[in-house]
C-alpha positions as CSV (number, residue, x, y, z in Angstrom):
1,M,139.3,-31.5,154.0
2,K,143.1,-32.6,153.7
3,K,142.6,-33.2,150.1
4,K,140.7,-29.9,149.6
5,R,143.7,-27.9,151.3
6,K,146.0,-29.5,148.8
7,I,143.8,-28.4,145.7
8,T,143.5,-25.0,147.3
9,K,147.6,-24.8,147.9
10,I,148.0,-25.5,144.1
11,A,145.6,-23.1,143.2
12,H,147.5,-20.6,145.0
13,L,150.7,-21.8,143.3
14,I,149.0,-21.3,140.1
15,L,148.0,-17.8,141.1
16,A,151.5,-16.9,142.1
17,V,152.9,-17.9,138.9
18,I,150.5,-15.6,137.1
19,L,151.1,-13.0,139.3
20,L,154.9,-13.2,139.2
21,G,154.7,-13.7,135.4
22,G,152.9,-10.4,135.4
23,F,152.1,-10.8,131.9
24,C,148.6,-9.1,131.8
25,G,148.4,-5.4,133.2
26,S,145.3,-3.9,134.4
27,G,144.0,-0.2,133.5
28,A,144.2,0.7,137.1
29,G,147.9,0.3,136.8
30,A,148.6,2.4,133.5
31,T,150.2,5.4,135.5
32,A,152.5,3.1,137.5
33,N,153.3,1.2,134.1
34,K,154.4,4.7,132.7
35,N,156.7,5.7,135.6
36,E,158.4,2.2,135.8
37,T,158.8,2.4,132.0
38,G,160.4,5.8,132.3
39,R,162.8,4.3,135.1
40,R,163.6,1.4,133.1
41,L,164.7,3.6,130.1
42,Q,166.8,5.7,132.5
43,K,168.8,2.5,133.8
44,L,169.2,1.5,130.2
45,D,170.5,4.8,129.2
46,K,173.1,4.6,132.0
47,Y,174.1,1.3,130.6
48,I,174.5,2.9,127.1
49,E,176.5,5.8,128.3
50,M,178.5,3.4,130.1
51,G,179.3,1.4,127.0
52,L,179.9,4.5,124.8
53,S,182.6,5.5,127.5
54,N,184.2,2.5,128.3
55,N,183.9,0.0,125.4
56,L,187.4,-1.1,124.2
57,A,186.7,-1.5,120.4
58,L,185.2,1.9,120.6
59,K,188.4,3.3,122.3
60,Q,190.2,1.8,119.3
61,Q,188.0,3.7,116.9
62,R,188.6,6.9,118.7
63,F,192.3,6.3,118.4
64,S,192.0,5.8,114.8
65,L,190.0,9.3,114.7
66,D,192.5,11.1,116.9
67,K,195.4,9.7,114.3
68,S,193.5,10.9,111.5
69,L,193.0,14.2,113.0
70,Q,197.0,14.6,113.6
71,A,197.7,13.6,110.1
72,L,195.6,16.4,109.0
73,R,197.5,18.7,111.5
74,E,200.4,17.7,109.7
75,A,199.2,18.4,106.1
76,R,198.3,21.8,107.4
77,G,201.8,22.3,108.5
78,M,203.2,21.7,105.0
79,F,201.9,25.5,104.3
80,L,204.2,26.8,106.6
81,P,207.8,27.6,106.3
82,L,210.5,25.0,107.2
83,I,213.2,26.7,109.6
84,S,216.1,24.8,110.5
85,I,219.6,25.4,111.7
86,E,222.4,23.4,109.8
87,A,226.1,22.9,111.0
88,R,228.8,21.3,109.2
89,Y,232.3,20.8,110.5
90,S,234.9,18.9,108.1
91,R,238.4,17.7,107.8
92,A,239.8,16.8,104.4
93,G,242.8,15.6,102.8
94,G,244.0,14.5,99.1
95,G,241.8,15.3,96.4
96,R,242.1,17.6,93.5
97,V,244.9,20.3,93.5
98,I,245.2,23.6,91.8
99,D,248.4,24.2,90.2
100,I,249.3,28.0,90.2
101,P,252.8,28.6,88.4
102,I,253.5,32.0,90.0
103,G,257.4,31.2,90.2
104,D,257.4,30.4,86.4
105,M,255.7,33.6,85.6
106,V,257.3,36.2,88.1
107,N,261.0,34.8,88.4
108,P,261.9,35.6,84.9
109,I,260.6,39.1,85.1
110,Y,262.1,39.9,88.6
111,Q,265.3,38.5,87.1
112,T,265.1,40.9,83.8
113,L,264.6,43.7,86.2
114,N,267.2,43.1,88.3
115,Q,269.6,43.1,85.3
116,L,268.1,46.5,84.1
117,L,268.6,48.0,87.4
118,T,272.2,46.9,87.7
119,L,273.3,48.5,84.1
120,H,272.0,51.8,85.7
121,G,274.1,51.4,88.9
122,I,271.1,50.5,91.0
123,P,271.3,47.2,92.8
124,G,268.5,45.0,92.0
125,N,266.7,43.2,94.9
126,F,263.8,41.4,93.5
127,P,263.6,37.9,94.3
128,T,264.0,35.4,91.9
129,N,263.4,32.1,93.4
130,I,259.7,32.3,94.2
131,P,258.2,28.7,93.9
132,N,255.2,27.8,92.3
133,E,252.1,27.3,94.4
134,Q,249.7,24.2,94.9
135,V,246.2,25.0,96.3
136,P,244.1,22.1,97.4
137,F,240.4,22.0,96.3
138,L,239.4,20.7,99.6
139,R,240.2,23.0,102.9
140,E,241.8,20.9,105.4
141,T,239.3,22.1,108.1
142,E,236.1,24.1,107.5
143,H,232.8,24.7,109.2
144,D,229.6,25.9,107.8
145,T,227.0,26.9,110.0
146,K,223.7,28.5,108.9
147,L,220.0,29.2,109.6
148,R,217.8,28.0,106.5
149,V,214.2,29.0,105.7
150,I,212.2,27.0,103.1
151,Q,209.0,28.2,102.1
152,P,206.9,26.4,99.4
153,L,205.4,29.2,97.1
154,F,203.5,26.8,94.4
155,Q,203.2,23.1,95.1
156,P,199.8,21.6,94.3
157,A,200.5,18.5,95.8
158,I,200.4,20.3,99.3
159,Y,196.9,21.7,98.5
160,Y,195.4,18.4,97.5
161,N,197.2,16.3,100.4
162,L,195.2,18.7,102.7
163,K,192.1,18.1,101.0
164,I,192.5,14.3,101.1
165,K,193.5,14.2,104.6
166,K,190.3,16.3,105.4
167,D,188.4,13.6,103.4
168,L,190.0,10.5,105.5
169,T,189.0,12.6,108.7
170,G,185.5,13.1,108.0
171,I,185.6,8.9,106.9
172,E,186.9,8.2,110.7
173,K,184.3,10.4,112.0
174,A,181.6,8.7,110.3
175,K,183.0,5.3,110.8
176,L,183.1,6.4,114.8
177,N,179.4,7.3,114.4
178,V,178.8,3.8,112.6
179,F,180.3,2.1,115.5
180,K,178.7,4.0,118.3
181,R,175.3,3.2,116.6
182,Q,175.9,-0.5,116.2
183,L,177.3,-0.4,120.0
184,V,174.1,0.9,121.1
185,A,172.1,-1.6,119.1
186,D,174.3,-4.6,120.6
187,I,174.0,-3.0,124.3
188,K,170.2,-3.1,123.9
189,N,169.9,-6.5,122.4
190,A,172.3,-7.9,125.1
191,Y,170.4,-5.9,127.8
192,Y,167.1,-7.4,126.8
193,T,168.3,-10.9,126.0
194,Y,169.7,-11.1,129.6
195,L,166.1,-9.7,131.1
196,K,164.5,-12.4,128.7
197,T,166.8,-15.6,130.1
198,V,166.1,-14.1,133.8
199,K,162.6,-14.1,133.1
200,V,162.4,-17.5,131.8
201,M,164.5,-19.1,134.6
202,Q,161.9,-17.2,136.9
203,L,158.8,-18.8,135.3
204,L,160.5,-22.1,135.2
205,D,161.3,-21.9,139.1
206,N,157.6,-21.2,139.4
207,T,156.7,-24.1,137.2
208,K,159.2,-26.4,139.7
209,E,156.9,-25.7,142.5
210,L,153.9,-26.9,140.6
211,L,155.7,-30.0,139.4
212,E,157.1,-30.9,143.0
213,E,153.4,-30.3,144.2
214,N,152.3,-32.6,141.6
215,V,154.8,-35.3,142.4
216,R,153.6,-35.2,146.2
217,L,150.2,-35.3,145.3
218,S,150.8,-38.2,142.9
219,K,152.4,-40.2,145.4
220,S,149.5,-39.2,147.7
221,L,147.1,-40.8,145.3
222,F,149.1,-43.7,144.6
223,K,149.4,-44.5,148.4
224,N,145.6,-44.2,148.7
225,H,145.3,-46.6,145.7
226,K,143.4,-44.2,143.5
227,V,146.0,-44.1,140.7
228,T,148.9,-46.5,139.2
229,E,152.5,-46.0,140.2
230,E,153.1,-45.1,136.3
231,V,151.4,-41.6,137.3
232,V,154.1,-41.1,140.0
233,F,156.9,-42.0,137.4
234,R,155.3,-39.4,135.0
235,S,155.3,-36.8,137.3
236,E,159.0,-37.5,138.5
237,A,160.2,-37.5,134.7
238,E,158.4,-34.2,134.1
239,L,160.2,-32.8,137.1
240,S,163.8,-34.2,136.0
241,K,162.8,-32.7,132.5
242,L,162.3,-29.2,134.1
243,E,165.6,-29.4,136.1
244,Q,167.5,-29.9,132.7
245,Q,165.6,-27.0,131.2
246,R,166.3,-24.7,134.2
247,A,170.0,-25.8,134.1
248,E,170.1,-24.6,130.3
249,A,168.4,-21.1,131.4
250,E,170.9,-20.8,133.9
251,K,173.6,-21.0,131.5
252,S,172.0,-18.7,129.0
253,V,171.6,-16.1,132.1
254,R,175.3,-16.5,132.8
255,L,176.4,-16.2,129.1
256,A,173.9,-13.2,128.5
257,A,175.3,-11.5,131.6
258,S,178.9,-11.9,130.4
259,Y,178.3,-10.7,127.1
260,F,176.4,-7.7,128.4
261,N,179.3,-6.9,130.9
262,F,181.7,-7.5,127.9
263,L,180.3,-4.8,125.8
264,L,180.5,-2.5,128.9
265,N,184.2,-3.1,129.4
266,R,183.2,-4.3,133.2
267,S,184.0,-7.7,135.1
268,L,182.1,-10.4,133.4
269,D,180.3,-11.2,136.8
270,A,179.5,-7.6,137.5
271,E,176.1,-7.4,138.9
272,I,173.3,-6.2,136.6
273,V,170.3,-4.4,137.8
274,V,167.4,-6.5,136.8
275,D,164.3,-4.6,135.1
276,S,160.9,-5.9,134.3
277,L,159.5,-7.2,131.2
278,D,155.8,-6.9,132.6
279,Q,154.8,-3.7,130.8
280,K,153.9,-3.9,127.1
281,P,156.3,-2.3,124.8
282,V,155.2,1.3,123.4
283,F,155.0,1.1,119.7
284,R,155.3,4.7,118.0
285,A,153.2,5.4,115.0
286,Y,155.8,5.6,112.0
287,D,155.5,6.1,108.1
288,L,157.7,4.2,106.2
289,E,158.4,6.6,103.8
290,T,159.3,9.1,106.4
291,L,161.6,6.6,108.0
292,T,163.1,5.9,104.8
293,A,163.9,9.5,103.8
294,R,165.4,9.9,107.5
295,A,167.8,7.2,107.1
296,L,168.9,8.4,103.9
297,K,169.6,11.5,105.2
298,R,171.3,10.8,108.7
299,R,173.1,7.5,108.5
300,S,176.6,7.7,108.8
301,E,177.2,5.2,106.2
302,F,176.6,7.7,103.7
303,Q,178.9,9.9,105.2
304,Q,181.5,7.6,105.0
305,L,181.2,6.5,101.5
306,Q,181.1,10.1,100.3
307,G,184.3,10.8,102.1
308,A,185.9,8.0,100.2
309,I,184.4,9.4,96.8
310,D,185.4,12.8,97.6
311,A,188.9,11.4,98.8
312,A,189.3,9.8,95.4
313,R,188.3,12.9,93.5
314,H,191.0,14.7,95.1
315,T,193.3,11.9,94.7
316,I,192.7,12.3,90.7
317,G,193.5,16.0,91.1
318,L,196.8,15.2,92.9
319,H,197.9,13.2,89.9
320,R,196.7,15.6,87.3
321,S,198.7,18.3,88.7
322,S,201.8,16.3,88.6
323,I,202.3,17.9,85.0
324,L,202.6,21.5,86.9
325,P,205.8,22.9,88.2
326,T,206.9,23.5,91.7
327,V,208.3,26.9,93.1
328,T,210.1,27.0,96.4
329,A,211.9,29.9,98.2
330,V,215.1,29.0,100.1
331,F,217.2,31.7,102.1
332,D,220.2,31.0,104.0
333,Y,222.1,32.9,106.4
334,G,225.3,31.5,108.2
335,F,229.0,31.6,108.9
336,Q,231.9,29.8,107.0
337,G,235.7,29.6,107.8
338,E,238.6,27.3,108.8
339,T,237.8,27.9,112.4
340,Y,234.8,28.6,114.3
341,S,234.5,32.5,114.1
342,F,231.1,34.2,114.1
343,T,232.1,37.7,113.0
344,G,231.1,40.4,110.4
345,E,233.9,38.9,108.2
346,D,232.7,35.3,108.2
347,D,228.9,35.6,107.7
348,Y,227.2,35.1,104.6
349,W,223.7,35.0,103.2
350,M,222.1,33.6,100.0
351,G,218.5,33.4,98.8
352,S,217.2,31.3,96.0
353,L,214.2,30.4,94.0
354,V,214.1,26.8,93.2
355,L,211.9,25.6,90.5
356,S,211.4,21.8,89.8
357,W,209.4,20.5,86.7
358,N,208.6,17.0,86.2
359,L,208.8,16.6,82.5
360,F,208.7,12.5,81.9
361,C,208.1,9.9,84.6
362,G,207.3,7.1,82.1
363,G,203.8,7.5,82.4
364,Q,203.6,6.8,86.2
365,D,201.2,9.6,87.0
366,L,198.8,9.0,84.3
367,A,198.4,5.4,85.4
368,K,197.9,6.5,88.8
369,K,195.3,9.2,87.7
370,K,193.5,6.3,86.0
371,Q,193.6,4.1,88.9
372,A,192.0,7.0,91.2
373,V,189.2,7.4,88.5
374,I,188.4,3.7,88.4
375,Q,188.4,3.9,92.4
376,K,185.8,6.7,92.3
377,K,183.5,4.9,89.9
378,Q,183.7,2.0,92.2
379,L,182.8,3.8,95.3
380,E,180.1,5.8,93.6
381,A,178.5,2.3,92.5
382,Q,179.0,1.3,96.2
383,H,177.0,4.6,97.2
384,A,174.0,3.5,94.7
385,E,173.9,0.0,96.3
386,L,174.2,1.5,99.7
387,E,171.2,3.5,99.2
388,T,169.2,0.2,98.1
389,K,170.4,-1.6,101.1
390,I,169.3,1.2,103.5
391,K,166.0,1.2,101.9
392,L,165.7,-2.6,102.4
393,Q,166.9,-2.3,106.0
394,V,164.5,0.3,107.0
395,K,161.5,-1.8,105.3
396,E,162.6,-5.1,106.8
397,A,162.7,-3.3,110.2
398,Y,159.3,-1.6,109.6
399,H,157.8,-4.7,108.9
400,N,159.7,-6.6,111.7
401,M,157.9,-3.8,114.4
402,N,154.7,-4.7,112.9
403,V,155.1,-8.3,113.3
404,A,156.5,-7.7,116.7
405,K,153.2,-5.8,117.6
406,K,150.9,-8.7,116.5
407,A,153.5,-11.2,118.2
408,V,152.8,-9.7,121.5
409,T,149.1,-9.3,121.1
410,S,149.0,-13.0,119.8
411,S,151.2,-14.4,122.7
412,E,149.3,-12.6,125.2
413,D,146.0,-13.9,123.9
414,T,147.6,-17.5,123.8
415,L,148.9,-17.1,127.2
416,N,145.3,-16.1,128.7
417,S,143.9,-19.0,126.7
418,R,146.5,-21.5,128.1
419,K,146.1,-20.1,131.5
420,Q,142.3,-20.6,131.7
421,A,142.6,-24.1,130.0
422,F,145.1,-25.0,132.6
423,F,142.8,-23.9,135.4
424,I,140.1,-26.0,134.0
425,V,142.2,-29.3,133.4
426,S,144.1,-28.9,136.9
427,K,140.5,-28.8,138.6
428,K,139.5,-31.8,136.4
429,Y,142.8,-33.7,137.3
430,K,142.6,-33.1,141.1
431,Q,139.2,-34.4,140.8
432,G,140.1,-37.5,139.0
433,M,138.1,-36.7,136.0
434,V,141.1,-36.2,133.2
435,P,144.2,-38.3,133.0
436,Q,147.7,-37.2,134.0
437,I,148.8,-37.0,130.2
438,E,146.1,-34.2,129.7
439,Y,147.1,-32.3,132.8
440,T,150.8,-32.5,131.8
441,K,150.1,-31.2,128.2
442,A,147.9,-28.4,129.5
443,R,150.8,-27.5,132.0
444,N,153.4,-27.9,129.3
445,D,151.2,-25.6,126.9
446,Y,151.0,-22.9,129.7
447,T,154.7,-22.9,130.2
448,N,155.7,-22.8,126.7
449,A,153.0,-19.9,126.1
450,G,154.7,-18.0,129.0
451,I,158.0,-18.2,127.4
452,S,156.9,-17.2,124.2
453,H,155.2,-14.2,125.4
454,I,158.5,-13.4,127.3
455,I,160.4,-13.6,123.8
456,A,157.7,-11.6,122.2
457,I,158.0,-8.8,124.5
458,A,161.6,-8.9,124.6
459,G,162.0,-8.9,121.1
460,A,159.6,-5.9,120.7
461,K,161.4,-4.0,123.3
462,K,164.8,-4.3,121.6
463,K,163.2,-2.6,118.2
464,S,162.1,0.5,120.5
465,S,164.7,3.0,121.3
466,P,165.1,4.3,124.8
467,K,166.9,7.4,123.7
468,K,168.3,9.5,121.1
469,T,172.1,9.5,121.3
470,S,174.3,12.6,120.5
471,F,175.6,11.4,117.2
472,Q,172.3,10.3,115.8
């Protein structure tokens, strides 16, 4: 009776492993599975939203976009007039002098007039000692305060600069969407990797109970002289080996949790709500041609590369327009004088049209244009290559999804077979009908089949999309 109770206890432990593993779902629980799947996806969606809001690398990418938007705003502002107040006060000394020989010209005339007047009895009073004058070219003190308005009238460089800034902003937006999509994929992978490691550790914990019971049973059989002591040593060695496996699994759990929290920009030790991998992943029916067409239309990598091609095209136009003149209107209104005085006698205004025409610059603009043409051709070649790469990625993902379907089914069938085989061998082992080595092999096969099934389900769930994000 005592031996029978031990066998019953082992059977109950085996049944607990099967129930806790939860690899096989029944038809009666289909509705519950759907509800649990919905709740699981909602949890994953929340983690994804948290990552999209808090991830530090994504924040840096947003800063790049904000910087590009401000550069675009700067380019638009170049079309508006530039209004400034300019004031200058200066003191000067020395420099060029303008000689005005007033005395040399006027004194002889006045002297002659005085003589003529004296001959007629009229006293001549004209001065005859007027000195020559020296007028300095620079005023000793001077101020010039004015309001200046500069309005570009014809400057092709401003137009093309605006176009290029728009293209660069589009590139940053596409880069942000690419980064978001990759971040979502990384969060999903990290999430299911963590669940997989937790599930494997739970399986090893349950297996540990079986091995501990096997050690106790081996010792009891040895004590009753039904087996040799080597059976006990093997049982203890198997338990020790499992302890090492569990330590590795615990390390994997901690590292997976830390990486997942890192993606969400949380404390590396933050708690993660553990979901279940019991339910089979739901695979939708997809057509390869439809998926390929959708990817070629929606992938942000194409938008990013197309933006670079457009920027290169507008750069070509920028350098080509360098042969054209530029026209700018300038209007000044201000006050000038030797002292600060803002009256109607001191003000002035001046309007100008300024034309600038670069006739020769050593062929620099032509060389820059050719560089932009080469860059555009290079980007167009990259676009063709990217299209082929995207097709290859979609095809690979499509076949990986089919493989994942078969892997889930195959691993489940293998698990069921290993489970049945372990039950049979376990009963025979308790009755002394099979050696311990056969029991150990059946147990290892069963445990490995459970781990393989966990890996297959986790891998399949990574390939299913929980939600469609706003940027997709």
